[in-house]
LOMIMAR-398345 format. One record per residue (C-alpha): residue number from 0; x negated, y, z; residue in one letter. Coordinates in nm, 2 decimals, m for minus. Example, Ala and Ser with C-alpha at 12.3 -4.5 7.8 and 13.67 -1.06 7.14 Angstrom:
! residues 2
{0; {m1.23; m0.45; 0.78}; 'A'};
{1; {m1.37; m0.11; 0.71}; 'S'};
! end
This chain:
! residues 227
{0; {8.84; 0.73; m1.55}; 'M'};
{1; {8.58; 0.70; m1.82}; 'E'};
{2; {8.35; 1.01; m1.91}; 'K'};
{3; {8.22; 1.06; m2.24}; 'L'};
{4; {7.81; 1.07; m2.17}; 'V'};
{5; {7.67; 1.01; m2.52}; 'Y'};
{6; {7.74; 0.96; m2.85}; 'T'};
{7; {7.50; 0.70; m3.02}; 'G'};
{8; {7.50; 0.57; m3.37}; 'K'};
{9; {7.67; 0.25; m3.28}; 'T'};
{10; {7.73; 0.27; m2.95}; 'K'};
{11; {7.90; 0.56; m2.73}; 'N'};
{12; {7.80; 0.59; m2.34}; 'V'};
{13; {8.09; 0.66; m2.07}; 'F'};
{14; {8.01; 0.71; m1.69}; 'E'};
{15; {8.27; 0.51; m1.46}; 'L'};
{16; {8.42; 0.62; m1.17}; 'D'};
{17; {8.24; 0.33; m0.98}; 'N'};
{18; {7.92; 0.45; m1.07}; 'G'};
{19; {7.78; 0.21; m1.34}; 'N'};
{20; {7.78; 0.28; m1.74}; 'Y'};
{21; {8.03; 0.12; m2.03}; 'M'};
{22; {7.83; 0.08; m2.37}; 'L'};
{23; {8.18; 0.11; m2.67}; 'K'};
{24; {8.02; m0.12; m2.95}; 'F'};
{25; {8.11; 0.06; m3.27}; 'K'};
{26; {8.13; m0.07; m3.62}; 'D'};
{27; {7.89; 0.19; m3.80}; 'D'};
{28; {7.56; 0.03; m3.87}; 'C'};
{29; {7.27; 0.24; m3.99}; 'T'};
{30; {7.14; 0.19; m4.35}; 'G'};
{31; {7.12; 0.39; m4.64}; 'K'};
{32; {7.32; 0.47; m4.98}; 'D'};
{33; {7.56; 0.21; m4.84}; 'G'};
{34; {7.29; m0.07; m4.80}; 'V'};
{35; {7.27; m0.19; m4.41}; 'F'};
{36; {6.90; m0.17; m4.29}; 'D'};
{37; {6.86; m0.20; m3.94}; 'P'};
{38; {6.51; 0.04; m3.97}; 'G'};
{39; {6.70; 0.30; m4.11}; 'E'};
{40; {6.75; 0.63; m3.82}; 'N'};
{41; {7.06; 0.72; m4.01}; 'S'};
{42; {7.42; 0.58; m4.00}; 'V'};
{43; {7.48; 0.44; m4.34}; 'G'};
{44; {7.81; 0.24; m4.38}; 'L'};
{45; {8.06; 0.10; m4.15}; 'T'};
{46; {8.13; m0.33; m4.08}; 'I'};
{47; {8.44; m0.43; m3.99}; 'E'};
{48; {8.37; m0.65; m3.72}; 'G'};
{49; {8.01; m0.57; m3.64}; 'V'};
{50; {8.05; m0.39; m3.35}; 'G'};
{51; {8.22; m0.71; m3.16}; 'D'};
{52; {7.95; m0.99; m3.32}; 'V'};
{53; {7.67; m0.73; m3.12}; 'N'};
{54; {7.87; m0.76; m2.86}; 'L'};
{55; {7.91; m1.10; m2.87}; 'R'};
{56; {7.54; m1.21; m2.90}; 'M'};
{57; {7.45; m0.96; m2.62}; 'T'};
{58; {7.68; m1.11; m2.40}; 'K'};
{59; {7.56; m1.46; m2.51}; 'Y'};
{60; {7.16; m1.39; m2.47}; 'F'};
{61; {7.15; m1.08; m2.16}; 'F'};
{62; {7.33; m1.36; m1.95}; 'E'};
{63; {7.07; m1.60; m2.03}; 'K'};
{64; {6.78; m1.29; m1.95}; 'I'};
{65; {6.98; m1.28; m1.64}; 'N'};
{66; {6.96; m1.65; m1.56}; 'A'};
{67; {6.65; m1.65; m1.59}; 'A'};
{68; {6.60; m1.40; m1.30}; 'G'};
{69; {6.43; m1.12; m1.56}; 'I'};
{70; {6.58; m0.78; m1.47}; 'R'};
{71; {6.86; m0.66; m1.73}; 'T'};
{72; {7.08; m0.35; m1.70}; 'H'};
{73; {7.43; m0.63; m1.78}; 'Y'};
{74; {7.69; m0.66; m1.57}; 'I'};
{75; {7.97; m0.77; m1.77}; 'D'};
{76; {8.13; m0.75; m2.13}; 'V'};
{77; {8.52; m0.71; m2.23}; 'D'};
{78; {8.47; m0.88; m2.55}; 'I'};
{79; {8.88; m0.74; m2.62}; 'E'};
{80; {8.80; m0.40; m2.62}; 'N'};
{81; {8.45; m0.43; m2.73}; 'T'};
{82; {8.30; m0.27; m2.42}; 'T'};
{83; {8.00; m0.38; m2.18}; 'M'};
{84; {8.00; m0.26; m1.84}; 'E'};
{85; {7.59; m0.17; m1.69}; 'V'};
{86; {7.40; m0.10; m1.44}; 'K'};
{87; {7.23; 0.28; m1.48}; 'P'};
{88; {6.90; 0.29; m1.58}; 'A'};
{89; {6.65; 0.59; m1.68}; 'T'};
{90; {6.51; 0.59; m2.04}; 'V'};
{91; {6.12; 0.58; m2.05}; 'F'};
{92; {6.04; 0.94; m2.18}; 'G'};
{93; {6.31; 1.03; m2.47}; 'N'};
{94; {6.36; 0.63; m2.55}; 'G'};
{95; {6.12; 0.39; m2.60}; 'L'};
{96; {6.11; 0.11; m2.84}; 'E'};
{97; {5.95; m0.19; m2.77}; 'V'};
{98; {5.84; m0.46; m3.03}; 'I'};
{99; {5.76; m0.82; m2.99}; 'C'};
{100; {5.59; m0.96; m3.28}; 'R'};
{101; {5.55; m1.35; m3.35}; 'H'};
{102; {5.49; m1.30; m3.78}; 'K'};
{103; {5.27; m1.05; m3.90}; 'A'};
{104; {5.57; m0.85; m4.15}; 'V'};
{105; {5.72; m0.54; m4.20}; 'G'};
{106; {5.53; m0.23; m4.08}; 'S'};
{107; {5.27; m0.43; m3.88}; 'F'};
{108; {5.18; m0.57; m4.24}; 'F'};
{109; {5.18; m0.24; m4.39}; 'K'};
{110; {4.94; m0.09; m4.10}; 'R'};
{111; {4.74; m0.39; m4.14}; 'Y'};
{112; {4.75; m0.59; m4.41}; 'G'};
{113; {4.34; m0.55; m4.49}; 'E'};
{114; {4.29; m0.73; m4.21}; 'Y'};
{115; {4.56; m1.01; m4.24}; 'I'};
{116; {4.78; m1.22; m4.39}; 'E'};
{117; {5.14; m1.12; m4.52}; 'E'};
{118; {5.36; m1.38; m4.23}; 'G'};
{119; {5.03; m1.51; m4.00}; 'A'};
{120; {5.12; m1.62; m3.69}; 'D'};
{121; {5.07; m1.37; m3.41}; 'L'};
{122; {5.05; m1.42; m3.06}; 'P'};
{123; {5.41; m1.27; m2.92}; 'A'};
{124; {5.22; m0.89; m2.99}; 'Y'};
{125; {5.37; m0.66; m2.84}; 'V'};
{126; {5.40; m0.27; m2.95}; 'E'};
{127; {5.56; 0.03; m2.80}; 'T'};
{128; {5.70; 0.32; m3.06}; 'T'};
{129; {5.89; 0.64; m2.92}; 'F'};
{130; {6.21; 0.67; m3.07}; 'K'};
{131; {6.20; 1.00; m3.28}; 'N'};
{132; {6.38; 1.02; m3.60}; 'D'};
{133; {6.18; 1.33; m3.72}; 'D'};
{134; {5.85; 1.19; m3.68}; 'L'};
{135; {5.94; 0.82; m3.77}; 'G'};
{136; {5.88; 0.68; m3.40}; 'D'};
{137; {5.51; 0.69; m3.36}; 'P'};
{138; {5.33; 0.45; m3.19}; 'L'};
{139; {5.19; 0.49; m2.90}; 'V'};
{140; {4.93; 0.28; m2.67}; 'T'};
{141; {4.97; 0.17; m2.36}; 'K'};
{142; {4.66; 0.47; m2.25}; 'D'};
{143; {4.91; 0.67; m2.42}; 'G'};
{144; {5.25; 0.61; m2.22}; 'L'};
{145; {5.03; 0.62; m1.89}; 'I'};
{146; {4.82; 1.01; m1.97}; 'V'};
{147; {5.21; 1.16; m2.11}; 'L'};
{148; {5.35; 1.03; m1.76}; 'G'};
{149; {5.60; 0.82; m1.91}; 'I'};
{150; {5.51; 0.55; m1.70}; 'M'};
{151; {5.25; 0.33; m1.51}; 'T'};
{152; {5.00; 0.06; m1.59}; 'A'};
{153; {5.19; m0.11; m1.35}; 'E'};
{154; {5.54; m0.04; m1.50}; 'Q'};
{155; {5.35; m0.13; m1.86}; 'Y'};
{156; {5.24; m0.48; m1.78}; 'E'};
{157; {5.59; m0.60; m1.67}; 'D'};
{158; {5.73; m0.43; m1.97}; 'L'};
{159; {5.52; m0.62; m2.20}; 'K'};
{160; {5.58; m0.99; m1.94}; 'D'};
{161; {5.93; m0.94; m1.96}; 'M'};
{162; {5.91; m0.87; m2.37}; 'T'};
{163; {5.77; m1.20; m2.43}; 'Q'};
{164; {5.94; m1.39; m2.20}; 'K'};
{165; {6.26; m1.26; m2.34}; 'I'};
{166; {6.15; m1.30; m2.68}; 'T'};
{167; {6.04; m1.66; m2.63}; 'Q'};
{168; {6.39; m1.73; m2.52}; 'I'};
{169; {6.55; m1.53; m2.82}; 'V'};
{170; {6.31; m1.73; m3.01}; 'A'};
{171; {6.35; m2.09; m2.90}; 'D'};
{172; {6.76; m2.00; m2.91}; 'D'};
{173; {6.70; m1.98; m3.26}; 'L'};
{174; {6.45; m2.26; m3.35}; 'L'};
{175; {6.73; m2.50; m3.24}; 'E'};
{176; {6.97; m2.35; m3.55}; 'K'};
{177; {6.66; m2.38; m3.73}; 'G'};
{178; {6.59; m2.03; m3.74}; 'L'};
{179; {6.24; m1.82; m3.72}; 'V'};
{180; {6.21; m1.54; m3.53}; 'L'};
{181; {5.97; m1.32; m3.69}; 'Y'};
{182; {5.98; m1.00; m3.48}; 'D'};
{183; {6.27; m0.85; m3.26}; 'I'};
{184; {6.29; m0.47; m3.13}; 'K'};
{185; {6.43; m0.39; m2.80}; 'F'};
{186; {6.49; m0.13; m2.51}; 'E'};
{187; {6.37; m0.10; m2.18}; 'F'};
{188; {6.49; 0.16; m1.86}; 'G'};
{189; {6.38; 0.13; m1.52}; 'Y'};
{190; {6.62; 0.19; m1.17}; 'D'};
{191; {6.62; 0.38; m0.90}; 'A'};
{192; {6.28; 0.19; m0.76}; 'D'};
{193; {6.12; 0.25; m1.07}; 'G'};
{194; {6.17; m0.13; m1.19}; 'K'};
{195; {6.14; m0.20; m1.54}; 'V'};
{196; {6.44; m0.37; m1.71}; 'M'};
{197; {6.62; m0.44; m2.02}; 'L'};
{198; {6.88; m0.17; m2.18}; 'I'};
{199; {7.06; m0.14; m2.49}; 'D'};
{200; {7.16; m0.48; m2.72}; 'E'};
{201; {7.02; m0.80; m2.85}; 'I'};
{202; {7.18; m0.82; m3.20}; 'A'};
{203; {7.07; m0.90; m3.55}; 'S'};
{204; {7.04; m0.59; m3.63}; 'G'};
{205; {6.77; m0.57; m3.41}; 'N'};
{206; {6.58; m0.87; m3.52}; 'M'};
{207; {6.36; m1.00; m3.83}; 'R'};
{208; {6.50; m1.40; m3.87}; 'V'};
{209; {6.38; m1.63; m4.15}; 'Y'};
{210; {6.53; m1.99; m4.28}; 'K'};
{211; {6.36; m2.21; m4.49}; 'N'};
{212; {6.12; m1.90; m4.57}; 'G'};
{213; {6.39; m1.73; m4.69}; 'E'};
{214; {6.44; m1.35; m4.50}; 'Y'};
{215; {6.84; m1.37; m4.32}; 'I'};
{216; {7.01; m1.06; m4.33}; 'D'};
{217; {7.17; m0.95; m4.04}; 'P'};
{218; {7.54; m0.98; m4.05}; 'M'};
{219; {7.45; m1.38; m4.21}; 'T'};
{220; {7.26; m1.43; m3.91}; 'L'};
{221; {7.54; m1.32; m3.69}; 'S'};
{222; {7.78; m1.58; m3.89}; 'E'};
{223; {7.51; m1.86; m3.87}; 'L'};
{224; {7.41; m1.79; m3.52}; 'F'};
{225; {7.79; m1.88; m3.39}; 'F'};
{226; {7.88; m2.09; m3.65}; 'A'};
! end
């Protein structure tokens, strides 16, 4: 028997009898006024089949990342029921998002546009933000995370190293399909021993991807990816 422990915007989380957890992917998407926007903090619309394709992409990348020897919470998926079984993990603070940027776009360019051209190359630049809708997901530095007791310096270095390696895996894969990854968002947690691991999902809604200089919206990206 599974027990519902958390209701999220795009996934529900259940506790399993074996001590693991099950994520149930939903067709709800973040957005505003019926328009899909991965950057929004509220559910804006429902797109039939989006949970299925998000799970398929997550399965594809998590299995690749596990095979590369990088720690994740991934165990297995049930495509038919759009569920994923995962190891227990504790989130950092009340939830931390980690962004890796290969290009200066989006909020990065909005903040630092006086110093850099839009679309300029970045060296797998990593930044962290607290998941807090009311505060607009504020940025937090490595020193801030340590001072606040969210993580240790060692955990941060592990998280940064893993983020850059995982981003390269995703970017290389997309490049084979003629797609260029500009930036991507991850979530991390840690196990009972304090070891950092990738959690949540890797889906088209968490990345900004271009083809021939044109932005590819997440649903189109999913179609191109599995074409």
